[in-house]
Z-matrix of the N, CA and C atoms (Angstrom, degrees):
N
C 1 1.466
C 2 1.513 1 108.97
N 3 1.329 2 116.71 1 109.93
C 4 1.459 3 121.22 2 -177.75
C 5 1.517 4 110.54 3 -111.08
N 6 1.327 5 116.35 4 157.95
C 7 1.461 6 120.81 5 178.63
C 8 1.516 7 109.05 6 -150.20
N 9 1.337 8 115.96 7 147.98
C 10 1.457 9 119.88 8 173.50
C 11 1.520 10 108.03 9 -78.71
N 12 1.330 11 118.76 10 154.68
C 13 1.471 12 121.64 11 -172.11
C 14 1.521 13 115.16 12 -55.37
N 15 1.342 14 118.35 13 -36.95
C 16 1.458 15 119.80 14 -174.67
C 17 1.524 16 112.62 15 -98.27
N 18 1.321 17 117.55 16 11.79
C 19 1.452 18 120.82 17 -175.31
C 20 1.525 19 112.04 18 -69.40
N 21 1.328 20 115.48 19 147.69
C 22 1.461 21 122.34 20 176.13
C 23 1.532 22 107.61 21 -107.17
N 24 1.323 23 115.84 22 123.65
C 25 1.462 24 121.91 23 -174.85
C 26 1.518 25 109.30 24 -121.66
N 27 1.336 26 116.22 25 133.31
C 28 1.458 27 122.31 26 177.70
C 29 1.522 28 108.83 27 -106.25
N 30 1.330 29 116.52 28 116.34
C 31 1.453 30 122.45 29 176.51
C 32 1.524 31 108.50 30 -94.14
N 33 1.316 32 116.00 31 132.53
C 34 1.463 33 120.91 32 -175.75
C 35 1.522 34 108.23 33 -132.80
N 36 1.329 35 115.52 34 99.76
C 37 1.451 36 121.09 35 -179.54
C 38 1.516 37 111.84 36 -96.94
N 39 1.319 38 115.74 37 155.59
C 40 1.453 39 119.36 38 177.80
C 41 1.513 40 111.67 39 171.03
N 42 1.331 41 116.06 40 178.79
C 43 1.457 42 120.90 41 177.82
C 44 1.531 43 110.64 42 -75.41
N 45 1.341 44 116.76 43 -39.09
C 46 1.467 45 122.43 44 -178.24
C 47 1.533 46 110.27 45 49.48
N 48 1.338 47 115.18 46 58.59
C 49 1.467 48 121.25 47 -172.94
C 50 1.528 49 111.21 48 -123.79
N 51 1.365 50 118.08 49 66.83
C 52 1.466 51 127.59 50 4.75
C 53 1.526 52 112.03 51 -100.86
N 54 1.336 53 115.39 52 171.40
C 55 1.461 54 120.93 53 169.60
C 56 1.528 55 107.54 54 -65.50
N 57 1.337 56 117.17 55 144.71
C 58 1.469 57 119.98 56 -178.11
C 59 1.527 58 110.40 57 -141.61
N 60 1.323 59 114.94 58 177.18
C 61 1.465 60 119.68 59 -175.92
C 62 1.525 61 112.35 60 -62.65
N 63 1.321 62 117.78 61 -29.32
C 64 1.462 63 119.28 62 177.59
C 65 1.516 64 111.22 63 -60.99
N 66 1.333 65 117.30 64 -45.34
C 67 1.466 66 120.82 65 177.42
C 68 1.530 67 110.86 66 -56.53
N 69 1.318 68 115.87 67 -44.88
C 70 1.463 69 120.71 68 -172.42
C 71 1.525 70 111.83 69 -74.89
N 72 1.326 71 116.73 70 -42.82
C 73 1.464 72 120.39 71 -178.82
C 74 1.530 73 110.63 72 -65.50
N 75 1.323 74 116.69 73 -45.85
C 76 1.470 75 119.90 74 -177.38
C 77 1.523 76 110.97 75 -67.13
N 78 1.320 77 117.85 76 -43.97
C 79 1.471 78 119.46 77 -178.36
C 80 1.521 79 111.16 78 -67.07
N 81 1.338 80 117.44 79 -36.94
C 82 1.471 81 118.73 80 175.84
C 83 1.527 82 110.59 81 -66.45
N 84 1.319 83 117.34 82 -41.52
C 85 1.468 84 120.70 83 178.69
C 86 1.524 85 110.64 84 -59.74
N 87 1.321 86 117.08 85 -46.81
C 88 1.472 87 121.21 86 179.24
C 89 1.526 88 109.61 87 -61.06
N 90 1.323 89 116.65 88 -43.00
C 91 1.464 90 120.35 89 179.85
C 92 1.524 91 110.91 90 -60.18
N 93 1.303 92 117.24 91 -42.93
C 94 1.462 93 120.90 92 -179.99
C 95 1.521 94 111.58 93 -67.66
N 96 1.329 95 116.62 94 -38.96
C 97 1.463 96 120.28 95 -179.87
C 98 1.527 97 112.17 96 -66.59
N 99 1.324 98 117.07 97 -36.08
C 100 1.464 99 121.14 98 -173.46
C 101 1.522 100 113.70 99 -101.87
N 102 1.316 101 117.58 100 2.36
C 103 1.460 102 119.63 101 -178.98
C 104 1.521 103 113.01 102 70.12
N 105 1.327 104 115.65 103 32.49
C 106 1.467 105 121.25 104 179.28
C 107 1.529 106 109.32 105 -75.07
N 108 1.328 107 115.67 106 137.93
C 109 1.461 108 120.11 107 -178.24
C 110 1.519 109 113.71 108 -99.74
N 111 1.330 110 117.60 109 -19.90
C 112 1.459 111 121.15 110 179.47
C 113 1.515 112 109.70 111 -144.92
N 114 1.327 113 115.84 112 137.99
C 115 1.455 114 122.13 113 174.59
C 116 1.525 115 107.37 114 -117.25
N 117 1.323 116 116.12 115 126.47
C 118 1.465 117 121.09 116 -178.70
C 119 1.526 118 109.12 117 -113.10
N 120 1.328 119 116.60 118 115.09
C 121 1.463 120 121.08 119 173.87
C 122 1.523 121 108.41 120 -82.73
N 123 1.344 122 116.27 121 132.51
C 124 1.463 123 120.93 122 -174.54
C 125 1.533 124 109.24 123 -128.69
N 126 1.321 125 117.71 124 86.90
C 127 1.469 126 119.05 125 176.78
C 128 1.531 127 111.14 126 -63.60
N 129 1.308 128 115.72 127 133.68
C 130 1.464 129 121.18 128 -179.55
C 131 1.520 130 110.31 129 -92.00
N 132 1.331 131 116.72 130 139.75
C 133 1.465 132 119.72 131 175.83
C 134 1.523 133 109.55 132 -63.17
N 135 1.331 134 117.31 133 -49.62
C 136 1.469 135 121.99 134 178.32
C 137 1.525 136 107.59 135 -154.40
N 138 1.329 137 118.03 136 100.84
C 139 1.470 138 119.49 137 -179.08
C 140 1.524 139 111.31 138 -55.45
N 141 1.339 140 117.88 139 135.25
C 142 1.473 141 120.16 140 -176.75
C 143 1.520 142 113.89 141 -61.64
N 144 1.350 143 117.33 142 -23.85
C 145 1.464 144 119.05 143 178.89
C 146 1.530 145 111.74 144 -87.04
N 147 1.363 146 117.18 145 0.15
C 148 1.463 147 121.29 146 177.33
C 149 1.529 148 109.35 147 -130.30
N 150 1.332 149 118.46 148 54.85
C 151 1.467 150 120.19 149 -171.96
C 152 1.516 151 114.46 150 -65.06
N 153 1.328 152 117.13 151 -26.48
C 154 1.465 153 119.65 152 -175.96
C 155 1.524 154 112.99 153 -105.53
N 156 1.337 155 117.28 154 3.50
C 157 1.463 156 120.62 155 -179.02
C 158 1.524 157 109.28 156 -80.21
N 159 1.330 158 116.15 157 128.47
C 160 1.462 159 120.67 158 178.27
C 161 1.528 160 109.09 159 -81.86
N 162 1.316 161 116.23 160 115.69
C 163 1.454 162 121.48 161 -179.02
C 164 1.528 163 110.39 162 -105.96
N 165 1.319 164 115.18 163 155.75
C 166 1.459 165 120.62 164 170.33
C 167 1.525 166 107.94 165 -61.13
N 168 1.314 167 117.73 166 149.92
C 169 1.460 168 120.34 167 -176.89
C 170 1.523 169 110.39 168 -51.68
N 171 1.323 170 115.93 169 142.45
C 172 1.453 171 120.01 170 -177.45
C 173 1.524 172 111.02 171 -65.09
N 174 1.318 173 117.93 172 -24.71
C 175 1.465 174 120.58 173 176.51
C 176 1.525 175 110.79 174 -64.45
N 177 1.331 176 116.71 175 -42.79
C 178 1.468 177 120.01 176 176.87
C 179 1.534 178 110.44 177 -65.25
N 180 1.325 179 116.73 178 -41.86
C 181 1.464 180 119.65 179 -177.23
C 182 1.531 181 111.38 180 -67.80
N 183 1.328 182 116.98 181 -37.01
C 184 1.462 183 120.47 182 174.01
C 185 1.522 184 110.60 183 -62.94
N 186 1.322 185 116.36 184 -45.62
C 187 1.469 186 120.38 185 -178.56
C 188 1.522 187 110.78 186 -60.55
N 189 1.333 188 117.64 187 -41.45
C 190 1.466 189 120.54 188 -179.66
C 191 1.530 190 110.76 189 -66.82
N 192 1.333 191 117.43 190 -40.20
C 193 1.463 192 120.13 191 177.17
C 194 1.525 193 110.74 192 -61.48
N 195 1.329 194 116.26 193 -43.32
C 196 1.467 195 119.59 194 -179.23
C 197 1.523 196 111.12 195 -64.09
N 198 1.317 197 116.85 196 -41.31
C 199 1.459 198 120.21 197 177.28
C 200 1.525 199 111.18 198 -63.38
N 201 1.321 200 116.11 199 -40.00
C 202 1.466 201 120.48 200 -175.83
C 203 1.513 202 112.97 201 -62.91
N 204 1.337 203 117.95 202 -32.18
C 205 1.467 204 120.56 203 -173.26
C 206 1.529 205 112.73 204 -116.89
N 207 1.313 206 117.70 205 12.73
C 208 1.461 207 120.54 206 -172.22
C 209 1.522 208 113.23 207 -61.70
N 210 1.327 209 118.00 208 -24.84
C 211 1.460 210 120.45 209 -178.19
C 212 1.524 211 113.05 210 -106.95
N 213 1.324 212 117.44 211 14.91
C 214 1.462 213 121.33 212 -177.40
C 215 1.525 214 109.20 213 -122.61
N 216 1.323 215 115.71 214 110.21
C 217 1.474 216 120.66 215 -174.89
C 218 1.523 217 113.08 216 -67.26
N 219 1.336 218 118.14 217 -16.22
C 220 1.467 219 120.03 218 178.85
C 221 1.532 220 111.08 219 -66.95
N 222 1.338 221 115.67 220 -32.51
C 223 1.461 222 121.13 221 -170.39
C 224 1.517 223 112.87 222 -100.93
N 225 1.328 224 114.42 223 152.34
C 226 1.453 225 121.77 224 164.39
C 227 1.524 226 107.56 225 -144.84
N 228 1.321 227 115.38 226 166.67
C 229 1.461 228 120.95 227 -177.79
C 230 1.521 229 108.51 228 -121.97
N 231 1.328 230 115.69 229 132.37
C 232 1.466 231 121.08 230 178.23
C 233 1.523 232 109.97 231 -108.05
N 234 1.333 233 115.77 232 136.82
C 235 1.466 234 119.78 233 175.90
C 236 1.523 235 111.57 234 -100.58
N 237 1.345 236 117.49 235 15.87
C 238 1.464 237 119.00 236 -173.96
C 239 1.523 238 112.17 237 -62.25
N 240 1.339 239 117.51 238 -50.50
C 241 1.470 240 119.00 239 179.35
C 242 1.524 241 110.93 240 -65.39
N 243 1.321 242 116.96 241 -33.97
C 244 1.461 243 120.40 242 -179.60
C 245 1.519 244 111.70 243 -63.15
N 246 1.327 245 116.89 244 -27.03
C 247 1.465 246 121.06 245 -178.04
C 248 1.525 247 113.13 246 -88.45
N 249 1.324 248 117.25 247 -5.79
C 250 1.463 249 119.87 248 -179.23
C 251 1.519 250 110.39 249 -82.54
N 252 1.312 251 115.83 250 153.49
C 253 1.460 252 120.63 251 174.78
C 254 1.525 253 108.53 252 -113.58
N 255 1.303 254 115.61 253 144.11
C 256 1.459 255 119.58 254 -178.07
C 257 1.516 256 111.09 255 80.62
N 258 1.330 257 117.90 256 179.78
C 259 1.460 258 121.83 257 -179.10
C 260 1.529 259 111.41 258 -60.82
N 261 1.322 260 115.50 259 137.24
C 262 1.462 261 119.49 260 177.07
C 263 1.528 262 108.23 261 -126.99
N 264 1.308 263 115.85 262 119.93
C 265 1.449 264 120.46 263 -175.04
C 266 1.531 265 110.99 264 -95.39
N 267 1.322 266 115.24 265 155.75
C 268 1.460 267 120.74 266 -177.16
C 269 1.516 268 111.49 267 -57.26
N 270 1.328 269 117.16 268 -40.30
C 271 1.460 270 119.71 269 179.89
C 272 1.530 271 110.95 270 -59.56
N 273 1.327 272 117.09 271 -38.76
C 274 1.462 273 121.14 272 178.56
C 275 1.523 274 110.48 273 -63.62
N 276 1.329 275 116.17 274 -43.08
C 277 1.459 276 120.41 275 179.83
C 278 1.520 277 111.06 276 -65.62
N 279 1.316 278 117.20 277 -44.57
C 280 1.468 279 120.43 278 178.76
C 281 1.527 280 109.99 279 -61.41
N 282 1.317 281 117.36 280 -41.67
C 283 1.465 282 120.82 281 178.76
C 284 1.527 283 111.01 282 -62.30
N 285 1.334 284 116.53 283 -38.65
C 286 1.472 285 120.07 284 176.93
C 287 1.522 286 110.84 285 -60.85
N 288 1.330 287 116.86 286 -49.01
C 289 1.461 288 119.78 287 -177.88
C 290 1.525 289 111.61 288 -68.60
N 291 1.312 290 116.77 289 -32.26
C 292 1.467 291 119.18 290 174.97
C 293 1.531 292 109.59 291 -61.65
N 294 1.330 293 116.70 292 -42.47
C 295 1.454 294 119.99 293 179.09
C 296 1.517 295 112.50 294 -66.16
N 297 1.319 296 116.88 295 -36.58
C 298 1.466 297 121.16 296 -178.49
C 299 1.529 298 111.42 297 -75.50
N 300 1.323 299 116.78 298 -42.39
C 301 1.460 300 120.72 299 -171.74
C 302 1.524 301 113.81 300 -92.39
N 303 1.326 302 117.76 301 -21.48
C 304 1.454 303 120.16 302 177.72
C 305 1.519 304 113.06 303 100.75
N 306 1.317 305 115.01 304 160.86
C 307 1.460 306 121.70 305 -174.44
C 308 1.524 307 113.09 306 -68.51
N 309 1.330 308 118.06 307 -23.59
C 310 1.454 309 120.33 308 -175.12
C 311 1.516 310 115.05 309 -81.12
N 312 1.326 311 117.10 310 -13.09
C 313 1.461 312 120.64 311 -178.46
C 314 1.525 313 110.08 312 -80.33
N 315 1.333 314 116.77 313 135.42
C 316 1.465 315 121.70 314 178.63
C 317 1.522 316 108.67 315 -85.41
N 318 1.329 317 116.18 316 107.49
C 319 1.459 318 121.34 317 -178.33
C 320 1.525 319 110.52 318 -92.40
N 321 1.330 320 115.55 319 130.89
C 322 1.463 321 122.64 320 174.85
C 323 1.521 322 107.88 321 -120.90
N 324 1.333 323 116.00 322 145.44
C 325 1.468 324 120.91 323 177.10
C 326 1.523 325 108.15 324 -121.17
N 327 1.326 326 116.71 325 122.32
C 328 1.461 327 121.72 326 -175.47
C 329 1.522 328 111.21 327 -91.88
N 330 1.331 329 115.42 328 130.38
C 331 1.466 330 121.71 329 173.94
C 332 1.526 331 108.45 330 -132.87
N 333 1.329 332 115.94 331 164.66
C 334 1.454 333 120.71 332 173.39
C 335 1.521 334 110.51 333 -84.87
N 336 1.320 335 116.05 334 163.92
C 337 1.455 336 119.94 335 -178.68
C 338 1.524 337 112.28 336 -60.21
N 339 1.343 338 116.82 337 -33.12
C 340 1.459 339 119.53 338 178.42
C 341 1.527 340 111.15 339 -64.05
N 342 1.332 341 116.28 340 -35.17
C 343 1.470 342 119.69 341 179.93
C 344 1.524 343 112.22 342 -73.51
N 345 1.334 344 117.22 343 -25.25
C 346 1.460 345 118.92 344 178.56
C 347 1.524 346 110.65 345 -61.73
N 348 1.328 347 116.92 346 -40.69
C 349 1.466 348 120.07 347 178.29
C 350 1.525 349 111.30 348 -66.05
N 351 1.344 350 116.95 349 -30.21
C 352 1.463 351 121.32 350 -178.31
C 353 1.527 352 112.63 351 -87.46
N 354 1.335 353 117.10 352 -5.89
C 355 1.458 354 120.77 353 -174.49
C 356 1.528 355 112.39 354 -59.62
N 357 1.312 356 116.70 355 -27.07
C 358 1.468 357 120.65 356 179.87
C 359 1.530 358 111.81 357 -63.25
N 360 1.332 359 117.69 358 -19.44
C 361 1.472 360 121.62 359 -178.66
C 362 1.525 361 112.24 360 -97.90
N 363 1.326 362 118.18 361 -2.90
C 364 1.466 363 120.75 362 -175.24
C 365 1.525 364 111.55 363 -72.68
N 366 1.282 365 115.22 364 155.10
C 367 1.467 366 123.57 365 179.06
C 368 1.531 367 110.47 366 -60.74
N 369 1.332 368 116.50 367 121.43
C 370 1.465 369 124.04 368 178.09
C 371 1.539 370 111.35 369 45.66
N 372 1.345 371 113.68 370 49.03
C 373 1.462 372 120.08 371 -174.33
C 374 1.521 373 112.47 372 -62.56
N 375 1.334 374 118.33 373 -34.50
C 376 1.451 375 120.24 374 -179.41
C 377 1.531 376 110.96 375 -66.31
N 378 1.337 377 116.81 376 -31.82
C 379 1.463 378 120.10 377 175.14
C 380 1.529 379 111.09 378 -75.33
N 381 1.320 380 116.37 379 -35.98
C 382 1.458 381 120.93 380 -179.57
C 383 1.525 382 112.00 381 -60.31
N 384 1.333 383 116.78 382 -43.61
C 385 1.463 384 119.03 383 -176.48
C 386 1.527 385 112.05 384 -70.76
N 387 1.329 386 116.84 385 -14.94
C 388 1.457 387 120.35 386 173.93
C 389 1.535 388 111.30 387 -90.12
N 390 1.330 389 116.34 388 -23.01
C 391 1.460 390 120.86 389 -176.91
C 392 1.520 391 112.89 390 -81.69
N 393 1.341 392 116.97 391 -21.45
C 394 1.461 393 121.39 392 -179.69
C 395 1.524 394 108.17 393 -158.08
N 396 1.319 395 116.15 394 174.43
C 397 1.456 396 121.36 395 175.24
C 398 1.525 397 108.48 396 -95.54
N 399 1.315 398 116.68 397 117.41
C 400 1.464 399 121.01 398 177.35
C 401 1.534 400 108.00 399 -82.57
N 402 1.324 401 115.67 400 124.86
C 403 1.460 402 121.86 401 179.50
C 404 1.525 403 108.28 402 -115.54
N 405 1.327 404 116.77 403 123.16
C 406 1.464 405 121.21 404 179.88
C 407 1.520 406 109.49 405 -105.31
N 408 1.324 407 116.59 406 125.34
C 409 1.461 408 121.68 407 179.19
C 410 1.520 409 110.15 408 -95.85
N 411 1.319 410 115.20 409 143.16
C 412 1.459 411 120.69 410 178.19
C 413 1.523 412 110.17 411 -57.70
N 414 1.339 413 115.12 412 144.89
C 415 1.467 414 120.48 413 179.53
C 416 1.526 415 107.99 414 -142.29
N 417 1.347 416 117.63 415 136.91
C 418 1.462 417 119.59 416 -178.17
C 419 1.525 418 112.10 417 -54.27
N 420 1.338 419 114.98 418 133.27
C 421 1.457 420 120.55 419 176.43
C 422 1.506 421 115.41 420 83.60
N 423 1.334 422 117.53 421 4.85
C 424 1.460 423 120.52 422 -178.05
C 425 1.526 424 110.06 423 -130.84
N 426 1.316 425 115.63 424 131.34
C 427 1.457 426 122.39 425 176.75
C 428 1.527 427 109.32 426 -110.16
N 429 1.328 428 118.31 427 158.73
C 430 1.470 429 119.67 428 178.90
C 431 1.522 430 110.92 429 -60.96
N 432 1.324 431 117.61 430 144.90
C 433 1.469 432 119.78 431 176.06
C 434 1.520 433 110.30 432 -68.50
N 435 1.287 434 116.17 433 160.51
C 436 1.460 435 119.92 434 177.24
C 437 1.524 436 109.76 435 -72.83
N 438 1.324 437 115.14 436 157.79
C 439 1.465 438 118.16 437 177.89
C 440 1.527 439 110.34 438 -65.14
N 441 1.338 440 118.18 439 -31.20
C 442 1.466 441 120.71 440 177.61
C 443 1.525 442 110.99 441 -62.24
N 444 1.324 443 116.06 442 -38.52
C 445 1.461 444 120.12 443 177.48
C 446 1.524 445 110.48 444 -61.16
N 447 1.324 446 116.82 445 -45.77
C 448 1.463 447 121.05 446 -178.55
C 449 1.526 448 111.99 447 -69.13
N 450 1.331 449 116.98 448 -30.69
C 451 1.470 450 120.50 449 -178.84
C 452 1.526 451 112.64 450 -67.32
N 453 1.339 452 116.35 451 -13.77
C 454 1.465 453 119.05 452 176.27
C 455 1.527 454 111.58 453 -65.95
N 456 1.332 455 117.02 454 -19.29
C 457 1.469 456 120.52 455 -178.00
C 458 1.529 457 112.38 456 -127.62
N 459 1.331 458 116.74 457 -31.14
C 460 1.462 459 120.44 458 -171.16
C 461 1.526 460 111.85 459 -111.67
N 462 1.323 461 115.36 460 158.39
C 463 1.464 462 119.75 461 173.56
C 464 1.522 463 108.99 462 -68.48
N 465 1.316 464 116.14 463 165.90
C 466 1.467 465 120.23 464 179.37
C 467 1.524 466 110.80 465 -59.57
N 468 1.333 467 116.76 466 -41.73
C 469 1.467 468 120.40 467 -179.83
C 470 1.522 469 110.79 468 -65.26
N 471 1.322 470 117.34 469 -41.12
C 472 1.464 471 120.77 470 178.99
C 473 1.525 472 110.96 471 -65.92
N 474 1.322 473 117.22 472 -43.00
C 475 1.467 474 121.03 473 -179.52
C 476 1.521 475 111.10 474 -62.50
N 477 1.332 476 116.56 475 -43.86
C 478 1.467 477 119.64 476 178.89
C 479 1.525 478 110.53 477 -63.82
N 480 1.330 479 116.54 478 -39.43
C 481 1.471 480 120.29 479 -179.36
C 482 1.528 481 110.32 480 -64.92
N 483 1.314 482 117.14 481 -39.73
C 484 1.463 483 120.19 482 178.39
C 485 1.527 484 111.34 483 -62.23
N 486 1.317 485 116.77 484 -43.62
C 487 1.467 486 120.04 485 -179.66
C 488 1.517 487 111.36 486 -71.22
N 489 1.335 488 117.22 487 -31.00
C 490 1.467 489 120.42 488 177.48
C 491 1.521 490 111.89 489 -68.43
N 492 1.349 491 116.70 490 -22.49
C 493 1.463 492 120.58 491 -177.68
C 494 1.529 493 113.02 492 -96.86
N 495 1.337 494 117.02 493 17.86
C 496 1.458 495 120.39 494 172.02
C 497 1.525 496 108.38 495 -76.56
N 498 1.320 497 117.32 496 126.89
C 499 1.460 498 122.38 497 -176.86
C 500 1.530 499 108.76 498 -110.17
N 501 1.309 500 115.44 499 117.50
C 502 1.465 501 119.61 500 175.24
C 503 1.524 502 108.61 501 -80.77
N 504 1.307 503 115.80 502 166.97
C 505 1.461 504 118.61 503 -179.94
C 506 1.508 505 110.38 504 155.51
N 507 1.327 506 116.82 505 -154.11
C 508 1.473 507 119.65 506 -176.77
C 509 1.519 508 111.45 507 -63.70
N 510 1.317 509 115.74 508 128.72
C 511 1.465 510 120.30 509 177.74
C 512 1.521 511 107.28 510 -101.42
N 513 1.309 512 115.81 511 92.62
C 514 1.457 513 122.03 512 -174.34
C 515 1.525 514 109.11 513 -89.40
N 516 1.328 515 114.97 514 113.93
C 517 1.463 516 119.66 515 -175.11
C 518 1.532 517 110.14 516 -92.20
N 519 1.325 518 114.89 517 69.00
C 520 1.476 519 121.78 518 175.50
C 521 1.519 520 106.60 519 -125.08
N 522 1.308 521 116.66 520 137.13
C 523 1.463 522 120.49 521 178.44
C 524 1.524 523 109.38 522 -131.66
N 525 1.330 524 115.48 523 143.82
C 526 1.464 525 119.53 524 177.93
C 527 1.518 526 111.23 525 -59.65
N 528 1.332 527 116.82 526 -34.89
C 529 1.468 528 120.59 527 178.55
C 530 1.520 529 110.71 528 -59.51
N 531 1.331 530 116.06 529 -42.65
C 532 1.466 531 121.15 530 178.70
C 533 1.525 532 110.41 531 -62.73
N 534 1.323 533 116.90 532 -42.53
C 535 1.464 534 120.71 533 -178.57
C 536 1.526 535 110.59 534 -63.82
N 537 1.311 536 116.55 535 -45.16
C 538 1.471 537 119.51 536 178.36
C 539 1.533 538 110.60 537 -61.15
N 540 1.328 539 116.48 538 -39.97
C 541 1.458 540 120.43 539 179.09
C 542 1.509 541 112.38 540 -65.10
N 543 1.314 542 117.19 541 -38.71
C 544 1.469 543 120.65 542 178.98
C 545 1.528 544 110.63 543 -66.35
N 546 1.324 545 116.21 544 -41.63
C 547 1.474 546 118.71 545 177.81
C 548 1.529 547 109.86 546 -62.06
N 549 1.316 548 116.02 547 -45.81
C 550 1.466 549 120.96 548 -178.97
C 551 1.533 550 110.77 549 -59.73
N 552 1.348 551 116.48 550 -34.59
C 553 1.462 552 120.96 551 -178.40
C 554 1.525 553 112.53 552 -87.55
N 555 1.329 554 116.72 553 0.47
C 556 1.460 555 120.11 554 179.61
C 557 1.518 556 113.70 555 77.44
N 558 1.326 557 117.21 556 21.89
C 559 1.466 558 121.29 557 -178.91
C 560 1.521 559 110.14 558 -99.22
N 561 1.315 560 115.78 559 158.52
C 562 1.461 561 121.14 560 -176.09
C 563 1.527 562 111.64 561 -71.47
N 564 1.338 563 115.56 562 143.27
C 565 1.466 564 121.04 563 171.32
C 566 1.522 565 110.49 564 -116.30
N 567 1.318 566 115.95 565 13.59
C 568 1.463 567 119.90 566 176.83
C 569 1.530 568 109.47 567 -58.41
N 570 1.329 569 115.96 568 138.46
C 571 1.471 570 125.35 569 -178.65
C 572 1.532 571 113.47 570 77.44
N 573 1.326 572 118.46 571 -9.23
C 574 1.467 573 120.28 572 173.69
C 575 1.523 574 110.91 573 -89.36
N 576 1.323 575 115.50 574 -30.07
C 577 1.461 576 122.18 575 178.55
C 578 1.522 577 108.23 576 -129.12
N 579 1.347 578 118.37 577 158.46
C 580 1.465 579 119.60 578 173.65
C 581 1.528 580 110.16 579 -56.33
N 582 1.319 581 116.51 580 149.28
C 583 1.461 582 120.43 581 -177.01
C 584 1.529 583 111.90 582 -59.40
N 585 1.329 584 116.59 583 -35.66
C 586 1.469 585 119.53 584 178.92
C 587 1.523 586 111.10 585 -64.11
N 588 1.324 587 116.85 586 -35.47
C 589 1.463 588 121.20 587 178.10
C 590 1.526 589 110.26 588 -72.01
N 591 1.321 590 116.24 589 -41.30
C 592 1.470 591 119.60 590 177.79
C 593 1.529 592 110.44 591 -58.93
N 594 1.344 593 116.18 592 -44.56
C 595 1.459 594 120.35 593 -179.73
C 596 1.532 595 111.22 594 -64.57
N 597 1.339 596 116.11 595 -38.01
C 598 1.468 597 120.31 596 179.27
C 599 1.527 598 110.16 597 -64.89
N 600 1.326 599 117.03 598 -45.15
C 601 1.466 600 121.43 599 179.15
C 602 1.532 601 109.82 600 -59.13
N 603 1.320 602 115.28 601 -43.54
C 604 1.468 603 119.52 602 -178.84
C 605 1.528 604 111.41 603 -67.19
N 606 1.320 605 117.07 604 -45.10
C 607 1.464 606 119.82 605 -175.40
C 608 1.531 607 112.18 606 -68.92
N 609 1.339 608 116.55 607 -29.67
C 610 1.464 609 120.06 608 -179.91
C 611 1.534 610 112.45 609 -98.88
N 612 1.321 611 115.78 610 4.16
C 613 1.462 612 122.28 611 178.98
C 614 1.526 613 111.93 612 51.56
N 615 1.332 614 115.28 613 44.28
C 616 1.460 615 119.93 614 178.21
C 617 1.529 616 109.84 615 -76.96
N 618 1.307 617 116.23 616 144.97
C 619 1.464 618 125.02 617 173.78
C 620 1.530 619 114.09 618 70.17
N 621 1.319 620 118.29 619 -7.37
C 622 1.462 621 119.58 620 -174.57
C 623 1.527 622 112.13 621 -63.91
N 624 1.325 623 116.26 622 -31.23
C 625 1.465 624 118.31 623 -177.57
C 626 1.504 625 113.56 624 -112.91
N 627 1.371 626 117.69 625 19.46
C 628 1.463 627 119.59 626 -176.61
C 629 1.513 628 110.99 627 -108.84
């Protein structure tokens, strides 16, 4: 994974169980708004905030991400978190990419608006917001937290910077939970996920018994 010194890179971590059009539309919109040149999808083996959640194998989730973006040069998929064992925190991932891409690259980390309110509970969150630019995308049913809420963990300058990096745009009301439920109920997921992902889910009989 190479980058030019002044490149702007958007890192987008998550379960992606499965990846869907909401993930792709929102991340592309954010990239266009901020002049991002590369978007990296980073499926997590087991998110530390979901230690007991049973996820589809990370190999399947990586494969679906790769299929979803195979024809879009803006995107790439990283298996770095998938190869880690034990809890892997966002700060660790950002530090890895900083080491790989170099100090001159502008690293951004994309989260949903719901996660912005929870950021105060994240592992070494005050260090994380200094290590990269946290970008929060609008999400249906969620408003930005108050600055007082953020001040419980962050400095005034950090809190203002977090709120300044809220990106409005398309509010795509699609959730992976909904997609898994539709598959389980025998309902169509066409147009919720890329066709290549839909075909992969069907051929591997994912989610049918969950």
